[in-house]
C-alpha positions as CSV (number, residue, x, y, z in Angstrom):
1,M,0.0,0.0,0.0
2,A,1.3,3.5,-0.9
3,F,2.5,5.5,2.0
4,E,2.2,2.5,4.3
5,K,5.1,3.5,6.6
6,L,3.7,7.0,7.0
7,I,0.3,5.7,7.8
8,E,1.8,3.3,10.4
9,E,3.7,6.2,11.9
10,F,0.4,8.2,12.0
11,K,-1.4,5.3,13.8
12,L,1.5,4.9,16.3
13,K,1.6,8.5,17.2
14,T,-2.2,8.6,17.5
15,D,-2.1,5.7,19.9
16,E,0.6,7.3,21.9
17,V,-1.5,10.5,22.3
18,L,-4.7,8.6,23.2
19,A,-2.8,6.6,25.8
20,M,-2.5,9.9,27.7
21,G,-0.4,9.6,30.9
22,G,-0.3,5.8,30.7
23,P,-2.5,2.8,31.8
24,E,-1.5,3.0,35.5
25,K,-2.6,6.6,35.9
26,L,-5.8,6.1,34.0
27,A,-6.7,3.0,36.0
28,K,-6.1,4.9,39.2
29,R,-8.6,7.6,38.1
30,K,-11.1,5.0,37.2
31,A,-10.8,3.4,40.6
32,E,-11.4,6.7,42.2
33,G,-14.6,7.1,40.2
34,H,-13.4,10.1,38.1
35,L,-13.4,10.5,34.4
36,N,-10.2,11.3,32.5
37,A,-10.0,14.3,30.2
38,R,-11.0,12.5,27.0
39,E,-13.9,10.7,28.8
40,R,-15.1,14.1,30.1
41,I,-15.2,15.5,26.5
42,D,-17.0,12.4,25.2
43,Y,-19.7,12.7,28.0
44,L,-20.2,16.4,27.4
45,I,-20.5,16.8,23.7
46,D,-22.7,15.4,20.9
47,S,-21.3,12.1,19.7
48,G,-18.8,12.3,16.9
49,S,-18.7,16.1,16.9
50,F,-15.2,16.7,18.4
51,I,-12.5,18.2,16.2
52,E,-9.3,18.1,18.2
53,S,-6.8,21.0,17.8
54,G,-3.2,20.2,18.6
55,R,-3.5,16.5,19.2
56,F,0.1,16.0,18.4
57,A,1.5,19.0,20.3
58,R,4.2,18.3,22.8
59,S,6.4,20.1,25.2
60,N,9.2,22.2,23.5
61,R,11.7,20.9,26.2
62,P,13.5,17.9,24.8
63,E,13.9,16.2,28.1
64,V,10.2,15.9,28.7
65,K,8.8,15.8,25.2
66,H,8.4,12.0,25.2
67,K,6.0,12.1,28.2
68,T,3.8,15.1,27.2
69,P,1.1,13.7,24.8
70,A,-1.1,16.7,23.7
71,D,1.1,18.6,26.2
72,G,-1.4,17.8,28.9
73,K,-4.3,19.8,27.6
74,V,-6.9,18.3,25.1
75,A,-8.4,21.1,23.1
76,G,-10.7,21.7,20.1
77,F,-14.2,22.3,18.9
78,A,-17.4,20.3,19.2
79,K,-21.2,20.6,19.6
80,I,-23.5,20.5,22.5
81,D,-27.2,20.0,21.6
82,G,-26.3,20.9,18.1
83,R,-24.5,24.1,18.9
84,D,-20.8,24.8,18.4
85,I,-18.5,25.2,21.3
86,G,-14.8,25.6,21.9
87,L,-13.3,23.5,24.8
88,V,-10.1,22.7,26.7
89,A,-9.9,19.7,29.0
90,N,-6.9,19.5,31.3
91,D,-5.3,16.0,31.3
92,F,-3.9,15.6,34.9
93,T,-2.2,12.3,34.0
94,V,0.3,14.3,31.9
95,L,2.6,16.3,34.2
96,G,-0.4,17.3,36.2
97,A,-1.7,19.3,33.2
98,S,0.8,22.0,34.2
99,S,0.8,25.1,32.1
100,A,3.7,25.5,29.6
101,V,4.6,27.2,26.3
102,I,2.9,24.8,23.9
103,N,-0.3,24.0,25.8
104,M,-0.9,27.7,26.5
105,K,-0.7,28.3,22.7
106,K,-3.5,25.8,22.3
107,I,-5.7,27.5,24.9
108,K,-5.1,30.9,23.2
109,H,-6.1,29.5,19.8
110,V,-9.3,28.0,21.1
111,K,-10.2,31.2,23.0
112,Q,-9.6,33.4,20.0
113,I,-11.6,31.2,17.6
114,A,-14.5,31.0,20.1
115,A,-14.6,34.8,20.4
116,K,-14.2,35.4,16.7
117,R,-16.7,32.8,15.5
118,G,-19.2,33.3,18.3
119,M,-19.3,30.1,20.3
120,P,-19.3,29.3,24.0
121,L,-16.0,28.3,25.6
122,V,-15.9,25.4,28.0
123,L,-12.9,24.8,30.3
124,L,-12.6,21.5,32.2
125,G,-10.2,22.3,34.9
126,E,-7.7,20.2,36.8
127,S,-4.1,21.4,36.9
128,S,-1.1,21.6,39.2
129,G,-0.2,25.2,38.1
130,A,2.8,26.4,36.2
131,R,5.3,23.8,34.8
132,M,8.7,23.9,36.3
133,P,11.4,24.6,35.5
134,D,9.9,26.2,32.4
135,R,8.9,29.3,34.2
136,M,11.8,29.7,36.5
137,G,14.3,32.6,36.3
138,S,14.7,35.2,33.6
139,A,14.2,32.7,30.8
140,G,10.9,31.7,32.4
141,R,9.7,35.4,32.3
142,A,10.3,35.4,28.5
143,I,7.5,32.9,28.0
144,I,4.8,34.6,30.1
145,A,2.9,37.9,29.8
146,Q,3.3,37.7,26.0
147,D,-0.4,38.2,25.4
148,P,-1.7,41.5,26.9
149,T,-5.3,40.4,26.4
150,E,-4.9,36.9,27.9
151,Y,-7.1,37.8,30.9
152,Q,-9.5,40.2,29.2
153,R,-13.2,39.4,29.2
154,L,-15.5,41.2,26.8
155,R,-18.2,38.5,27.0
156,E,-18.5,38.0,23.2
157,S,-19.6,34.5,24.1
158,P,-20.4,32.6,27.4
159,W,-17.6,30.9,29.3
160,C,-18.2,27.8,31.5
161,S,-15.6,26.3,33.9
162,A,-15.7,23.0,35.7
163,L,-13.4,22.4,38.7
164,L,-12.8,18.6,38.7
165,G,-9.8,18.0,40.8
166,Q,-6.8,20.0,42.1
167,C,-7.1,23.4,40.3
168,Y,-4.2,25.8,40.6
169,G,-2.7,28.3,38.2
170,S,-4.6,28.6,34.9
171,S,-7.6,26.5,36.1
172,T,-8.0,29.1,38.9
173,W,-7.6,32.1,36.7
174,Y,-10.0,31.0,34.0
175,S,-12.6,29.9,36.5
176,A,-12.5,33.4,38.1
177,M,-13.1,34.8,34.6
178,S,-16.0,32.5,33.7
179,D,-19.7,33.2,33.6
180,F,-20.5,29.9,35.2
181,V,-18.4,27.7,37.6
182,V,-19.4,24.3,38.7
183,M,-17.2,22.1,40.9
184,R,-17.2,18.5,42.0
185,K,-17.1,18.1,45.7
186,G,-13.6,17.1,46.7
187,A,-12.1,19.4,44.0
188,I,-9.9,22.3,45.2
189,M,-9.4,25.8,43.6
190,A,-6.8,28.1,45.0
191,I,-3.9,30.3,43.9
192,A,-1.4,27.8,45.3
193,S,-1.5,24.3,46.7
194,P,-2.0,23.5,50.4
195,N,1.7,22.5,50.7
196,V,2.9,25.8,49.1
197,T,0.4,27.8,51.1
198,S,1.4,26.1,54.4
199,I,5.0,27.1,53.9
200,A,4.0,30.6,53.0
201,I,1.8,31.2,56.1
202,N,4.0,29.0,58.3
203,K,1.1,26.7,59.5
204,P,-0.6,23.7,58.2
205,I,-3.9,24.1,56.2
206,E,-6.3,21.5,54.9
207,A,-7.2,21.6,51.2
208,E,-10.9,21.9,51.9
209,D,-10.3,24.9,54.1
210,L,-8.1,26.5,51.5
211,G,-10.4,26.1,48.5
212,G,-13.0,23.4,49.0
213,W,-16.6,23.5,47.8
214,K,-18.1,24.9,51.0
215,L,-15.7,27.8,50.8
216,L,-16.2,28.5,47.1
217,T,-19.9,28.2,47.0
218,G,-20.8,29.6,50.4
219,V,-18.1,32.1,51.5
220,S,-16.3,33.5,48.5
221,G,-19.0,32.8,45.9
222,L,-16.5,32.1,43.2
223,A,-18.3,28.8,42.3
224,D,-21.9,28.8,41.4
225,L,-22.7,25.2,42.1
226,A,-21.2,22.1,43.7
227,V,-22.1,18.5,42.7
228,D,-21.0,15.0,43.6
229,T,-19.7,13.6,40.3
230,D,-17.9,14.6,37.1
231,E,-21.0,13.6,35.1
232,Q,-23.2,15.9,37.2
233,A,-20.8,18.8,36.7
234,L,-20.8,18.3,32.9
235,D,-24.7,18.0,32.9
236,A,-24.8,21.4,34.7
237,I,-22.7,23.0,32.0
238,K,-25.0,21.7,29.3
239,K,-28.0,23.0,31.3
240,F,-26.5,26.4,31.9
241,L,-25.7,26.9,28.2
242,S,-29.2,26.0,27.2
243,Y,-30.4,29.3,28.6
244,L,-27.9,31.4,26.7
245,P,-27.1,32.2,23.1
246,G,-24.0,31.0,21.4
247,H,-22.7,34.6,21.3
248,N,-23.9,38.0,22.4
249,M,-25.3,39.0,19.1
250,Q,-28.0,36.3,19.2
251,A,-31.1,36.0,21.2
252,P,-31.2,33.0,23.6
253,P,-32.7,29.7,22.2
254,E,-36.4,29.0,22.6
255,Y,-37.9,25.7,23.8
256,P,-41.4,24.2,23.8
257,V,-43.5,25.1,26.8
258,P,-44.1,22.0,29.0
259,A,-47.7,20.9,29.6
260,G,-49.1,22.2,32.8
261,S,-46.9,25.3,33.1
262,D,-49.9,27.5,33.8
263,E,-51.2,25.6,36.7
264,A,-48.7,26.3,39.6
265,C,-49.3,30.1,39.5
266,K,-53.0,29.5,40.4
267,H,-51.9,28.2,43.8
268,V,-49.4,31.0,44.7
269,F,-51.4,31.7,47.9
270,D,-50.5,28.3,49.2
271,I,-46.9,29.6,49.2
272,L,-47.3,33.2,50.2
273,P,-48.2,33.7,53.9
274,E,-51.0,36.2,54.6
275,S,-49.0,37.7,57.5
276,R,-46.1,39.7,56.2
277,T,-44.1,38.8,59.4
278,K,-44.0,35.1,58.3
279,V,-41.3,33.9,56.0
280,Y,-41.4,31.7,52.9
281,D,-39.1,30.4,50.2
282,V,-39.3,32.7,47.2
283,R,-37.8,30.0,45.0
284,K,-41.2,28.2,45.2
285,I,-42.9,31.4,43.8
286,I,-40.3,31.6,41.0
287,A,-41.0,28.0,40.1
288,A,-44.8,28.7,40.2
289,F,-44.3,31.5,37.6
290,A,-41.7,29.9,35.3
291,D,-42.3,27.2,32.8
292,K,-42.5,23.8,34.5
293,D,-39.2,22.4,35.6
294,S,-37.2,25.2,33.9
295,C,-35.5,26.8,37.0
296,F,-31.7,26.7,37.3
297,E,-30.4,28.6,40.4
298,L,-27.0,30.2,40.5
299,K,-25.0,30.7,43.7
300,E,-27.6,29.0,45.9
301,R,-25.3,28.8,49.0
302,F,-24.0,32.4,48.6
303,G,-25.8,35.6,49.5
304,K,-28.9,33.5,50.3
305,S,-31.2,36.4,51.2
306,I,-31.7,36.8,47.4
307,A,-32.2,34.2,44.8
308,T,-30.8,34.5,41.2
309,V,-32.4,32.0,38.9
310,L,-32.3,31.3,35.2
311,A,-35.7,30.0,34.0
312,R,-38.0,30.2,31.1
313,L,-41.3,31.9,30.5
314,D,-43.3,30.8,27.5
315,G,-40.2,28.9,26.3
316,K,-37.9,32.0,26.4
317,S,-35.0,32.6,28.8
318,V,-35.4,35.0,31.7
319,G,-33.4,35.8,34.8
320,F,-35.2,36.1,38.2
321,I,-33.8,38.3,41.0
322,A,-35.9,37.7,44.0
323,N,-35.6,38.6,47.7
324,N,-35.8,35.5,49.9
325,P,-37.3,36.1,53.3
326,L,-36.3,32.6,54.4
327,F,-32.8,33.9,55.0
328,K,-32.2,37.1,57.0
329,G,-35.7,38.1,56.4
330,G,-34.7,39.0,52.8
331,A,-32.4,41.8,54.0
332,L,-29.6,42.5,51.5
333,D,-26.0,41.9,52.8
334,A,-22.7,42.4,51.0
335,D,-22.7,38.9,49.5
336,A,-26.3,39.3,48.2
337,V,-25.3,42.6,46.6
338,Q,-22.3,41.1,44.9
339,K,-24.4,38.1,43.7
340,V,-27.0,40.4,42.1
341,I,-24.5,42.5,40.3
342,S,-22.9,39.4,38.9
343,F,-26.2,38.0,37.7
344,M,-27.3,41.3,36.1
345,V,-24.0,41.4,34.2
346,L,-24.5,37.8,33.0
347,C,-28.1,38.4,31.8
348,D,-27.5,41.8,30.1
349,S,-24.4,40.5,28.4
350,F,-26.3,37.6,26.8
351,N,-29.7,39.1,26.1
352,V,-31.7,37.6,28.9
353,P,-34.5,39.8,30.3
354,L,-34.7,40.4,34.0
355,V,-37.6,40.0,36.4
356,F,-37.3,41.4,39.9
357,L,-39.6,39.9,42.6
358,V,-39.5,42.2,45.6
359,D,-40.0,41.5,49.3
360,V,-37.2,43.4,50.9
361,P,-36.9,45.1,54.4
362,G,-33.8,47.0,53.2
363,F,-30.1,46.6,53.4
364,L,-28.6,44.7,56.3
365,I,-27.0,47.5,58.4
366,G,-24.2,47.0,60.9
367,V,-20.5,47.2,61.4
368,E,-19.7,44.1,59.3
369,G,-21.3,45.7,56.3
370,E,-19.4,48.9,56.7
371,I,-16.1,47.0,57.0
372,R,-16.9,45.2,53.8
373,G,-17.6,48.5,52.0
374,M,-21.4,48.3,51.7
375,P,-22.0,51.9,50.5
376,G,-19.7,51.2,47.6
377,K,-21.3,47.9,46.8
378,V,-24.8,49.4,46.9
379,I,-23.8,52.0,44.4
380,N,-22.0,49.5,42.3
381,W,-25.4,47.7,42.0
382,M,-27.0,51.0,41.0
383,N,-24.3,51.7,38.4
384,A,-24.8,48.3,36.9
385,L,-28.6,48.5,36.9
386,T,-28.5,51.8,35.0
387,Q,-26.4,50.1,32.3
388,V,-28.7,47.1,31.8
389,T,-30.3,47.3,28.4
390,V,-32.4,44.1,28.4
391,P,-36.0,44.4,29.5
392,K,-36.5,44.8,33.2
393,L,-39.9,44.0,34.9
394,T,-40.5,44.5,38.6
395,V,-43.2,42.9,40.7
396,I,-43.5,44.2,44.2
397,M,-45.0,41.4,46.3
398,R,-44.8,42.5,49.9
399,K,-42.2,44.8,51.6
400,D,-40.2,47.3,49.6
401,Y,-38.3,49.6,52.0
402,G,-35.8,52.3,51.8
403,Q,-32.9,52.5,49.3
404,A,-33.6,48.9,48.4
405,Y,-36.7,50.1,46.6
406,I,-34.4,51.8,44.1
407,N,-31.9,48.9,43.9
408,M,-34.6,46.4,43.3
409,A,-35.6,48.2,40.1
410,G,-38.3,50.4,41.6
411,G,-39.7,53.5,39.8
412,K,-38.0,54.3,36.4
413,N,-35.3,51.7,37.0
414,A,-37.7,49.2,35.4
415,D,-39.5,49.2,32.1
416,E,-42.7,48.2,33.9
417,V,-43.6,48.0,37.6
418,A,-46.5,45.9,38.9
419,V,-47.6,45.6,42.6
420,W,-49.6,43.1,44.4
421,P,-52.4,44.4,46.6
422,M,-50.5,43.5,49.8
423,A,-47.4,45.5,48.8
424,D,-46.0,47.8,51.4
425,L,-44.0,50.8,50.2
426,G,-42.7,52.2,53.4
427,F,-39.3,53.5,54.1
428,M,-39.0,50.9,56.9
429,D,-41.3,48.6,58.9
430,P,-44.4,50.6,60.1
431,A,-43.8,49.8,63.8
432,V,-40.3,51.1,63.5
433,S,-41.4,54.1,61.6
434,V,-43.9,55.1,64.4
435,N,-41.1,54.7,67.0
436,I,-38.7,56.9,65.0
437,L,-41.2,59.5,63.8
438,Y,-43.3,60.0,66.9
439,G,-41.0,58.6,69.7
440,I,-43.7,56.2,70.9
441,R,-43.5,52.5,71.5
442,Q,-46.4,50.1,71.6
443,E,-46.1,49.3,75.3
444,D,-46.2,53.1,76.1
445,D,-49.6,53.8,74.6
446,P,-51.1,50.8,72.6
447,E,-54.1,52.7,71.4
448,R,-52.3,55.7,70.0
449,F,-49.5,53.5,68.7
450,A,-52.1,51.4,66.7
451,K,-53.7,54.6,65.3
452,L,-50.3,56.0,64.2
453,K,-49.2,52.7,62.7
454,S,-52.5,52.5,60.7
455,E,-51.8,56.0,59.3
456,V,-48.3,55.1,58.3
457,E,-49.5,51.9,56.6
458,R,-52.2,53.8,54.7
459,D,-49.7,56.1,53.1
460,T,-47.6,53.1,51.9
461,S,-50.2,51.0,50.2
462,A,-50.0,49.5,46.7
463,W,-53.0,51.6,45.7
464,G,-51.2,54.8,46.5
465,L,-48.3,53.9,44.3
466,A,-50.7,53.0,41.5
467,E,-52.6,56.3,41.8
468,L,-49.3,58.1,41.3
469,Y,-48.6,55.9,38.2
470,E,-45.3,54.8,39.9
471,A,-46.7,51.3,39.4
472,Q,-48.3,50.8,36.1
473,H,-50.2,47.6,37.1
474,V,-51.9,46.1,40.2
475,L,-52.1,42.4,39.9
476,D,-53.9,39.5,41.4
477,P,-50.8,37.4,42.3
478,R,-52.3,34.4,40.5
479,D,-52.2,36.4,37.2
480,T,-48.5,37.2,37.5
481,R,-47.2,34.5,35.1
482,A,-49.6,35.6,32.3
483,W,-48.7,39.3,32.9
484,L,-44.9,38.6,32.7
485,I,-45.3,36.6,29.5
486,L,-47.4,39.3,27.8
487,T,-45.3,42.2,29.0
488,L,-42.0,40.7,28.1
489,E,-43.4,40.1,24.6
490,V,-44.0,43.9,24.4
491,H,-40.6,44.9,25.6
492,R,-38.6,42.4,23.7
493,K,-39.8,44.0,20.5
494,G,-37.7,47.1,21.2
495,M,-34.5,45.1,20.9
496,K,-32.8,44.2,17.7
497,N,-33.9,40.6,17.3
498,G,-33.7,40.2,21.1
499,V,-30.2,41.6,21.3
500,G,-29.2,44.4,23.8
501,E,-26.4,46.9,23.9
502,H,-24.1,45.0,26.3
503,L,-22.9,48.0,28.2
504,L,-21.7,45.7,31.0
505,R,-19.7,43.4,28.8
506,N,-16.3,44.4,30.4
507,W,-17.5,44.5,34.0
508,P,-15.1,42.5,36.2
509,T,-15.9,38.9,36.5
510,S,-14.8,38.7,40.2
511,Y,-14.5,41.6,42.6
């Protein structure tokens, strides 16, 4: 056969690459219940759609070239649910997927093509950090910082990152730049490993305490979701991308409306307590308004006094921002503020309309908030809100007090404002208002206190706001789903095929 030797060489080199770090390392991963880099790709993408870029790339250092198949990072292009993506999967069996000259060229190429051709970028992280001795000394400095836009995000297309093991170096940086981060429990993300960190701080530290799932999802908020397995993490990426367009100049994809989607809203009074002093889980109300089984919550364990949920209404993507009285009575703390800004940036960057569901007693005041710079965070929120160009609808359900009225898209900060009849538009709780305005407590003079409280409440009713045309609609709560669908239909028409202006596209991804 013509070219037989060349074809044999091609097969041999292909087999060497597909063997990755060798059978022992691959068997160890399998015994631990974890997928390897190529298995992760196969699970994530549509079958047969992968075009590998740089399969035969290897380290440029002669002494390690023989043991660096694909140079530790499997990269290329594929499809998820029929839509194109760019992806990079770190192969930890090859020198810990450490970052070096050649594999960083692969990442750069896939990033550039994803941005240029308008496709999401998926990064499957697991890496030991920078490869040594490649980056040591003066010579090492000559191979880094050669791309001034390496860490620039202009949100041309969505980025997703999965933390699937030890993640240091590039896996950390690209996760911090991503629009969605999911991690497998047991994975770690940090600037440096526990060993290096222990030496630096002169005391031992456990990996979970340094960058485990509880820290990243509940304290720093750098991860959106934690799951138990690689497969669940990859499923989460597919689900997240289903709400977003391939790039920022498209409208999000539409899906059929599941049967029975109009039923749950009819029973909203089974969720909402009649007494405004009783709490409830606002996520149940979101689920009642959204298409059946379409809700996908981001940062569930972080800033829990507000819920940020991607969902669908009439088959079209929307983002819900909803105060959750189940936690801190719905009062907004520093974490909640950061969470909301991040979500607004995501939705505006990728043409997803916003729905604000309001039941907020205000911002959580106190020394801790001041130490964390709450005044600046509150105004960051307002700055971001003023730059949102996707449709914004606000539904005031119960309380809407103080400055939080403005931040939760009250007044002209929304395209349309609706109120429920039980809405309360005071500056603060009526009982507190009486105490501050008139210097009287209930136990001092119950009768006069009740009279003054009634007067305060009368001036803060839903009807008063509607009379002033500061609310354009008063709704029976059971009609909210239908109102949202019809009103969004009106306001989507003002966009160019459902595409906004993306004024927040270069907002910092982590701050």
